[in-house]
C-alpha positions as a Markdown table, in Angstrom:
| # | Residue | x | y | z |
|---|---|---|---|---|
| 1 | Unk | 77.8 | 30.0 | 7.1 |
| 2 | Unk | 75.2 | 28.9 | 4.5 |
| 3 | Unk | 75.6 | 31.0 | 1.3 |
| 4 | Unk | 72.0 | 31.4 | 0.1 |
| 5 | Unk | 73.5 | 33.1 | -3.0 |
| 6 | Unk | 74.8 | 29.6 | -4.1 |
| 7 | Unk | 72.0 | 28.1 | -6.4 |
| 8 | Unk | 73.0 | 24.7 | -5.4 |
| 9 | Unk | 72.3 | 25.4 | -1.7 |
| 10 | Unk | 68.9 | 26.8 | -2.6 |
| 11 | Unk | 68.1 | 23.7 | -4.7 |
| 12 | Unk | 69.0 | 21.3 | -2.0 |
| 13 | Unk | 66.9 | 23.2 | 0.6 |
| 14 | Unk | 64.0 | 23.4 | -1.6 |
| 15 | Unk | 64.1 | 19.5 | -2.3 |
| 16 | Unk | 64.3 | 18.9 | 1.4 |
| 17 | Unk | 61.2 | 21.0 | 2.0 |
| 18 | Unk | 59.3 | 19.2 | -0.7 |
| 19 | Unk | 60.1 | 15.8 | 0.7 |
| 20 | Unk | 59.1 | 16.9 | 4.3 |
| 21 | Unk | 55.8 | 18.2 | 2.9 |
| 22 | Unk | 55.0 | 15.0 | 1.1 |
| 23 | Unk | 55.6 | 12.9 | 4.1 |
| 24 | Unk | 53.4 | 15.0 | 6.2 |
| 25 | Unk | 50.5 | 14.8 | 3.8 |
| 26 | Unk | 51.0 | 10.9 | 3.6 |
| 27 | Unk | 50.7 | 10.7 | 7.4 |
| 28 | Unk | 47.7 | 12.7 | 7.5 |
| 29 | Unk | 46.0 | 10.7 | 4.8 |
| 30 | Unk | 46.9 | 7.4 | 6.4 |
| 31 | Unk | 45.7 | 8.4 | 9.8 |
| 32 | Unk | 42.4 | 9.6 | 8.4 |
| 33 | Unk | 41.7 | 6.4 | 6.5 |
| 34 | Unk | 42.4 | 4.3 | 9.5 |
| 35 | Unk | 40.1 | 6.4 | 11.6 |
| 36 | Unk | 37.3 | 6.3 | 9.1 |
| 37 | Unk | 37.8 | 2.6 | 8.7 |
| 38 | Unk | 36.9 | 2.0 | 12.3 |
| 39 | Unk | 33.6 | 3.9 | 12.1 |
| 40 | Unk | 30.4 | 2.3 | 10.9 |
| 41 | Unk | 29.0 | 3.7 | 7.5 |
| 42 | Unk | 26.5 | 6.5 | 7.8 |
| 43 | Unk | 23.5 | 4.4 | 6.8 |
| 44 | Unk | 24.1 | 2.0 | 9.8 |
| 45 | Unk | 23.9 | 5.1 | 12.0 |
| 46 | Unk | 20.4 | 6.1 | 11.0 |
| 47 | Unk | 21.3 | 8.3 | 8.2 |
| 48 | Unk | 19.3 | 6.5 | 5.5 |
| 49 | Unk | 15.6 | 5.8 | 5.9 |
| 50 | Unk | 13.7 | 3.9 | 3.3 |
| 51 | Unk | 9.9 | 4.0 | 3.2 |
| 52 | Unk | 7.9 | 1.7 | 0.9 |
| 53 | Unk | 4.2 | 1.4 | 0.1 |
| 54 | Unk | 1.6 | 3.1 | -2.0 |
| 55 | Unk | -0.5 | 6.0 | -0.8 |
| 56 | Unk | -3.8 | 4.0 | -1.1 |
| 57 | Unk | -2.3 | 1.6 | 1.4 |
| 58 | Unk | -1.9 | 4.3 | 4.1 |
| 59 | Unk | -4.4 | 4.5 | 7.0 |
| 60 | Unk | -7.3 | 7.0 | 6.5 |
| 61 | Unk | -6.6 | 10.3 | 8.3 |
| 62 | Unk | -9.7 | 10.7 | 10.5 |
| 63 | Unk | -9.3 | 14.5 | 10.4 |
| 64 | Unk | -9.3 | 14.6 | 6.6 |
| 65 | Unk | -12.6 | 15.7 | 5.2 |
| 66 | Unk | -14.5 | 13.4 | 2.9 |
| 67 | Unk | -17.9 | 13.1 | 1.2 |
| 68 | Unk | -20.4 | 12.5 | 3.9 |
| 69 | Unk | -23.8 | 10.9 | 3.2 |
| 70 | Unk | -26.7 | 10.9 | 5.6 |
| 71 | Unk | -29.8 | 8.9 | 4.5 |
| 72 | Unk | -28.3 | 8.4 | 1.2 |
| 73 | Unk | -27.9 | 12.2 | 0.6 |
| 74 | Unk | -24.6 | 14.0 | 0.3 |
| 75 | Unk | -24.4 | 16.7 | 3.1 |
| 76 | Unk | -21.0 | 18.0 | 2.2 |
| 77 | Unk | -17.3 | 17.3 | 3.2 |
| 78 | Unk | -16.8 | 16.4 | 6.9 |
| 79 | Unk | -14.1 | 14.6 | 8.9 |
| 80 | Unk | -15.0 | 11.0 | 9.8 |
| 81 | Unk | -16.1 | 11.6 | 13.4 |
| 82 | Unk | -18.4 | 14.5 | 12.3 |
| 83 | Unk | -20.0 | 12.4 | 9.6 |
| 84 | Unk | -20.6 | 9.5 | 12.1 |
| 85 | Unk | -22.2 | 11.9 | 14.6 |
| 86 | Unk | -24.6 | 13.2 | 11.8 |
| 87 | Unk | -25.5 | 9.6 | 11.0 |
| 88 | Unk | -26.0 | 9.0 | 14.8 |
| 89 | Unk | -23.6 | 6.1 | 14.9 |
| 90 | Unk | -20.1 | 5.3 | 16.0 |
| 91 | Unk | -17.1 | 6.0 | 13.6 |
| 92 | Unk | -16.6 | 2.3 | 13.2 |
| 93 | Unk | -20.1 | 1.6 | 12.1 |
| 94 | Unk | -19.7 | 3.8 | 8.9 |
| 95 | Unk | -18.9 | 2.5 | 5.5 |
| 96 | Unk | -15.8 | 4.1 | 4.2 |
| 97 | Unk | -14.8 | 3.9 | 0.5 |
| 98 | Unk | -15.3 | 5.6 | -2.8 |
| 99 | Unk | -18.7 | 7.0 | -3.9 |
| 100 | Unk | -19.9 | 6.7 | -7.6 |
| 101 | Unk | -17.9 | 9.6 | -8.4 |
| 102 | Unk | -14.7 | 8.1 | -7.3 |
| 103 | Unk | -14.2 | 10.4 | -4.3 |
| 104 | Unk | -13.4 | 9.2 | -0.8 |
| 105 | Unk | -16.7 | 9.0 | 1.1 |
| 106 | Unk | -18.4 | 7.6 | 4.3 |
| 107 | Unk | -21.9 | 6.5 | 4.4 |
| 108 | Unk | -24.3 | 4.6 | 6.9 |
| 109 | Unk | -25.1 | 2.0 | 4.3 |
| 110 | Unk | -27.7 | 3.9 | 2.4 |
| 111 | Unk | -25.2 | 4.8 | -0.3 |
| 112 | Unk | -23.2 | 2.0 | -1.8 |
| 113 | Unk | -19.4 | 2.7 | -1.5 |
| 114 | Unk | -16.6 | 0.8 | -3.2 |
| 115 | Unk | -14.5 | -0.5 | -0.2 |
| 116 | Unk | -10.9 | 0.7 | -0.1 |
| 117 | Unk | -8.3 | -2.0 | -0.8 |
| 118 | Unk | -6.9 | -4.1 | 1.9 |
| 119 | Unk | -4.4 | -2.5 | 4.3 |
| 120 | Unk | -0.8 | -3.3 | 3.5 |
| 121 | Unk | 0.2 | -4.4 | 7.0 |
| 122 | Unk | 0.3 | -8.2 | 7.0 |
| 123 | Unk | -0.1 | -8.4 | 10.7 |
| 124 | Unk | -3.6 | -6.9 | 10.4 |
| 125 | Unk | -4.7 | -9.3 | 7.6 |
| 126 | Unk | -6.7 | -12.3 | 8.8 |
| 127 | Unk | -7.2 | -15.4 | 6.6 |
| 128 | Unk | -10.9 | -16.1 | 5.9 |
| 129 | Unk | -11.8 | -19.3 | 7.8 |
| 130 | Unk | -8.2 | -20.0 | 9.1 |
| 131 | Unk | -5.7 | -19.1 | 11.6 |
| 132 | Unk | -3.5 | -16.0 | 10.7 |
| 133 | Unk | -0.7 | -16.7 | 8.3 |
| 134 | Unk | 2.8 | -17.7 | 9.5 |
| 135 | Unk | 5.6 | -15.2 | 8.9 |
| 136 | Unk | 6.7 | -16.9 | 5.7 |
| 137 | Unk | 3.3 | -17.1 | 4.5 |
| 138 | Unk | 2.0 | -13.6 | 5.0 |
| 139 | Unk | -1.0 | -12.4 | 2.8 |
| 140 | Unk | 0.8 | -9.9 | 0.7 |
| 141 | Unk | -1.5 | -7.2 | -0.7 |
| 142 | Unk | -1.1 | -7.2 | -4.5 |
| 143 | Unk | -0.3 | -10.9 | -4.8 |
| 144 | Unk | -1.5 | -11.8 | -8.3 |
| 145 | Unk | -3.0 | -15.0 | -7.1 |
| 146 | Unk | -4.5 | -13.9 | -3.7 |
| 147 | Unk | -8.3 | -13.8 | -3.4 |
| 148 | Unk | -10.1 | -11.7 | -0.9 |
| 149 | Unk | -13.5 | -11.3 | 0.4 |
| 150 | Unk | -15.1 | -8.1 | 1.7 |
| 151 | Unk | -17.6 | -8.1 | 4.5 |
| 152 | Unk | -18.6 | -5.5 | 7.3 |
| 153 | Unk | -15.8 | -7.0 | 9.3 |
| 154 | Unk | -13.3 | -5.9 | 6.6 |
| 155 | Unk | -11.1 | -7.7 | 4.1 |
| 156 | Unk | -10.4 | -11.4 | 4.6 |
| 157 | Unk | -8.0 | -13.4 | 2.5 |
| 158 | Unk | -8.8 | -16.9 | 1.3 |
| 159 | Unk | -6.3 | -19.4 | 2.4 |
| 160 | Unk | -5.5 | -20.7 | -1.0 |
| 161 | Unk | -3.9 | -18.8 | -3.9 |
| 162 | Unk | -6.0 | -19.2 | -7.1 |
| 163 | Unk | -6.6 | -17.9 | -10.6 |
| 164 | Unk | -9.2 | -15.4 | -11.5 |
| 165 | Unk | -11.9 | -17.8 | -12.4 |
| 166 | Unk | -11.5 | -19.7 | -9.3 |
| 167 | Unk | -11.6 | -16.6 | -7.2 |
| 168 | Unk | -14.8 | -15.5 | -8.9 |
| 169 | Unk | -16.4 | -18.9 | -8.6 |
| 170 | Unk | -15.5 | -19.1 | -4.9 |
| 171 | Unk | -16.7 | -15.7 | -4.1 |
| 172 | Unk | -20.0 | -15.5 | -6.1 |
| 173 | Unk | -20.8 | -19.0 | -7.6 |
| 174 | Unk | -24.1 | -19.9 | -6.2 |
| 175 | Unk | -24.2 | -16.8 | -4.1 |
| 176 | Unk | -26.4 | -13.9 | -5.4 |
| 177 | Unk | -25.9 | -10.4 | -4.4 |
| 178 | Unk | -28.3 | -8.8 | -1.7 |
| 179 | Unk | -31.7 | -7.7 | -2.9 |
| 180 | Unk | -32.3 | -4.1 | -3.4 |
| 181 | Unk | -29.5 | -3.4 | -5.8 |
| 182 | Unk | -26.7 | -4.0 | -3.2 |
| 183 | Unk | -23.3 | -5.3 | -4.2 |
| 184 | Unk | -20.8 | -7.7 | -2.9 |
| 185 | Unk | -17.0 | -6.9 | -3.2 |
| 186 | Unk | -13.9 | -9.0 | -3.6 |
| 187 | Unk | -10.3 | -8.7 | -4.7 |
| 188 | Unk | -8.1 | -10.8 | -7.0 |
| 189 | Unk | -4.6 | -9.5 | -6.9 |
| 190 | Unk | -4.7 | -5.8 | -7.6 |
| 191 | Unk | -8.2 | -5.9 | -9.1 |
| 192 | Unk | -11.5 | -5.2 | -7.4 |
| 193 | Unk | -14.4 | -7.6 | -8.1 |
| 194 | Unk | -18.0 | -6.6 | -7.7 |
| 195 | Unk | -21.2 | -8.6 | -7.8 |
| 196 | Unk | -24.4 | -6.9 | -8.7 |
| 197 | Unk | -27.6 | -8.5 | -9.8 |
| 198 | Unk | -27.0 | -10.4 | -13.1 |
| 199 | Unk | -23.3 | -9.9 | -13.4 |
| 200 | Unk | -19.8 | -9.7 | -11.9 |
| 201 | Unk | -17.6 | -6.7 | -12.7 |
| 202 | Unk | -13.9 | -6.0 | -12.4 |
| 203 | Unk | -11.8 | -2.9 | -11.8 |
| 204 | Unk | -8.1 | -2.2 | -12.0 |
| 205 | Unk | -8.2 | 1.3 | -10.2 |
| 206 | Unk | -11.2 | 0.5 | -7.7 |
| 207 | Unk | -13.3 | 3.1 | -9.5 |
| 208 | Unk | -14.1 | 2.2 | -13.1 |
| 209 | Unk | -15.8 | -1.3 | -13.4 |
| 210 | Unk | -16.3 | -3.3 | -16.6 |
| 211 | Unk | -18.2 | -6.6 | -17.3 |
| 212 | Unk | -16.4 | -9.7 | -16.3 |
| 213 | Unk | -19.0 | -12.4 | -16.1 |
| 214 | Unk | -22.8 | -13.1 | -16.2 |
| 215 | Unk | -24.6 | -14.4 | -13.3 |
| 216 | Unk | -27.7 | -16.5 | -13.8 |
| 217 | Unk | -30.9 | -16.5 | -11.9 |
| 218 | Unk | -29.8 | -19.5 | -10.0 |
| 219 | Unk | -26.7 | -17.5 | -9.0 |
| 220 | Unk | -24.3 | -19.6 | -11.0 |
| 221 | Unk | -21.5 | -17.7 | -12.7 |
| 222 | Unk | -20.1 | -18.2 | -16.2 |
| 223 | Unk | -16.5 | -19.0 | -16.6 |
| 224 | Unk | -14.1 | -16.2 | -16.8 |
| 225 | Unk | -10.6 | -15.6 | -18.0 |
| 226 | Unk | -7.9 | -13.2 | -16.8 |
| 227 | Unk | -8.3 | -9.8 | -18.7 |
| 228 | Unk | -5.7 | -8.8 | -21.2 |
């Protein structure tokens, strides 16, 4: 019969229990590591979602109210469809952009609006005068050497990357803006270009424009250099 009053017996039993407990913990850790090693990481199971892009690149929400102009007069803030109905045209026939105050607005052409930047979806971008770009040549919005032209059909990227002066000369050299105080818009990289009678302006935020180059009566444009 074991005498538990003997300290040597108690020490031996205690050491045995400690060894057994240690072996059990080691087995549990090894089995857990093996099981986790066979499972794919959480990110590959859809646990991680990364979304890139700028707010200005997102599509316009047709239900969001915006400044609505009818016959050149601001009538209030209305959804795009309601503004088109007030103008008596289809939604796609409205100009959508920024009004002189810098607010998002829609107009039937009577009020000049600065067009919104090109969409960030490469598949929706069409090269001006050429076939759509290949996958490795996609027209990336914000490309510092990309030159864009704006028309009623939307933004079109010129097929050749160029510096600022070449872009301005291509867009406006020998091409005067429309009569009646209208403007023609373009883009170079992240900057918006605007041609008005007698000058070409540039903006880094699509709202505040500064003088870039003079345009003579024969529609020639003086050389320009990249802004500091």
